[in-house]
C-alpha positions in Angstrom: 178.7 145.5 191.8 177.9 143.6 188.6 178.9 140.0 188.7 179.1 139.6 184.8 178.0 136.0 185.2 175.0 133.8 184.6 173.0 132.6 187.7 175.0 129.3 187.5 178.3 131.2 187.7 179.3 131.0 184.1 181.0 134.1 182.9 179.2 136.2 180.2 181.0 136.6 176.9 182.7 140.0 176.5 181.3 142.6 174.1 182.6 142.3 170.5 185.2 145.0 169.9 182.9 146.7 167.4 180.0 147.0 169.9 182.4 148.0 172.7 183.3 151.1 170.7 179.7 152.2 170.9 179.6 152.1 174.8 180.7 154.8 177.1 182.3 154.5 180.5 179.0 154.4 182.3 177.9 151.3 180.4 178.7 147.8 181.5 177.6 144.3 180.3 173.7 144.2 180.3 173.5 147.5 182.1 173.6 150.8 180.3 170.9 153.0 181.7 169.3 150.3 184.0 166.2 149.7 181.9 166.5 146.0 181.8 167.0 145.7 185.5 164.2 148.1 186.2 161.8 146.1 183.9 162.1 142.8 185.8 158.7 141.8 187.2 157.1 138.8 188.8 153.7 137.2 188.8 152.7 134.9 191.7 150.0 132.2 191.3 148.8 129.4 193.5 151.6 127.1 192.5 154.2 129.1 190.7 156.2 132.3 190.4 157.0 133.7 186.9 159.8 136.2 186.6 160.7 138.1 183.4 160.7 141.4 181.5 158.5 142.7 178.8 161.3 144.6 177.0 161.8 143.4 173.4 165.6 142.9 173.9 165.3 141.0 177.2 165.0 137.6 175.5 168.0 138.4 173.3 170.1 139.0 176.4 168.8 135.8 178.1 169.0 133.4 175.1 171.2 135.2 172.6 170.4 135.7 168.9 172.2 133.4 166.5 171.1 135.4 163.4 172.7 138.6 164.7 175.6 136.7 166.4 174.7 137.9 169.9 175.7 135.3 172.5 173.4 134.6 175.4 174.1 136.3 178.7 171.6 134.8 181.1 170.6 137.2 183.9 167.5 135.4 185.2 167.6 132.1 187.0 168.7 130.4 190.2 172.2 129.6 191.4 172.8 126.4 193.3 172.9 128.5 196.5 169.5 130.1 195.6 168.0 126.7 195.1 169.4 125.5 198.5 168.0 128.6 200.2 164.6 128.1 198.7 164.5 124.4 199.7 165.5 125.3 203.3 162.8 128.0 203.4 160.2 125.6 202.2 161.3 122.9 204.6 161.3 125.4 207.5 157.8 126.6 206.5 156.4 123.1 206.2 157.9 122.2 209.6 156.2 125.2 211.1 152.8 124.2 209.6 153.0 120.5 210.4 154.0 121.0 214.1 
């Protein structure tokens, strides 16, 4: 199911009534045909992982567009639980290496 929240748990703003009239029952916030979700990729380097999309409208969804009055609806990021899970994984991995 779609959470309709940012990674930090903040609820996304609803569609404007005008935009909602252009959607059909199969569309939901940030998910019409699944293109944005399918476009998310990652790049791993020695000391970082980058996550993002090359779709033109991906940044508009993440950060909003003040000029076009589109509010941000962040979909990429880490929740507090994600961060805790990553920290636990790193600690467990380091413990295994250092023993």
